[in-house]
N, C-alpha and C positions, 0 to 999 in steps of 0.2 A: 758606576753610572757616568757616562760621558756627557759633558755640557758644552755645546758649541757657542753658547751665548744666546742664540735664537731658540734652541731646542735642547732637550736632554733625552738620552736614550741609553738603554742597557746594551753593552756590546761585550763579546766574550773576552777580548783582549783590548788594551788601550789602542784606539784607532789611529791610523796615520792619514794625513791629508792626501787625497788622490787628485783633486782638482780644486778649483775655487769653490768653496762651500760644500765640498764633498768629503766624507770621511768613510774609511774602509777598515774593517777588522776581519780577521780569519780565526776560526776555531781550529783545534787540533785535527779535526777530520777534513779540513780544507773547505768548509762552507764559508762563503763570503757574506758579510753583513755590511750593507752600504746605506748611508743616510746622507741626504743633501737637502739644501734649500736654495730656492732661486726667486729672484724678483721678477714679476711679470709686468712689463711696460704696457701691455695691452691685456688687462685681465679679462677672462671670458665672462660673457653675460650669463651663460648657462653652464654650471659646473659639470653636469652630466655629459654635455657635448664635448667639453674639454677632456674629460676622462675617457670617453669613447675614442676620440681621436688619438690621444696619447697611448692608450692600450693598443689600438690598431697599429700604430707606428712601431711599438715595441715588438709585436708579433711579426710584422713584416721584416723588421731589422734582424730578427733571429731566424727567419725562415721557419718559424715554428707554428704551433697551433695553440689556441687559447683553450685552457682547461676549465676555467671559470672566471667570472667577473661579477662582483656584487658592489652595490652602493651602500654606504653606511655613514655614520657621523663619528667624528673624533673630536672631543672637546666641543661638541655642538657644531662643528664645521663639516661641510660636505667632504666626503672621502670616497675612494674607490679602492677595492682590493681585487687583485687578479693573480692568476697563476698560469704560466705558459711553459711549454716544453719544445725542444727541438729534437726529441727522441733520445738524446744522450744527457742533456742537462735540464734542470728545472729552475725556473725563476718565479719567486713569489714577490709581488709588489704591492705597495700601498701608496696612494697619492692623496694628499690632503691640501685643500685650498683654503687660504686665509686671506681674503681680500686680494691684495697684490702679491702675495707670497704663495709659492707651491713648495710642499715638502714631499720628498720622494724617498721611500724606504724600499730596499731590495734585499732579498734573501736568496742566494744562488748557490747551486751545488750540482753534482752529478745525480742521476736518477736514483742510484743506490743509497746515497747519503742524505736524501731529502727527508726532513723531519718536520711535519706540520706543527707539532707542539713547540719546537724551537722557534719556528717562524712566527707563530702566534705570540710567544713570549716576547720576542724582539719587537714585533709591531705594537703590542699592547703596552710596552714600556715607554713608548714615545710620548713626549709631553712638550707642547709649545710653551716657552717661558712667559711670553706676553702676547696672547692672541689678540689680533686686531690692530697690531702696531707694525 
């Protein structure tokens, strides 16, 4: 279990920092597991609007298409899970809002290596250490 200080999550290998507050791990099949957190200087008034805009930007950025998007709760906090593809690759994502913090989880691979059960295990292992702070 990897602990960033703000959150903990199960990753297949010890992660490496990829950017400020972003951690990346790869499994032997080349699937990427990304977890990051960011401070929002202007927190959204409506979580669903924020999620819709963020997912739309992700779809546009990959020139792909949205396979699904659903809203849920993680530790009682508003969250959104989505899956998109560009035809060759698949990205599953989960966004969690905690007041002024956003947590972003991504599971990415080629179409042949995508495994929904591994994505779910990764997403479900996520835990905010001190929600609301």
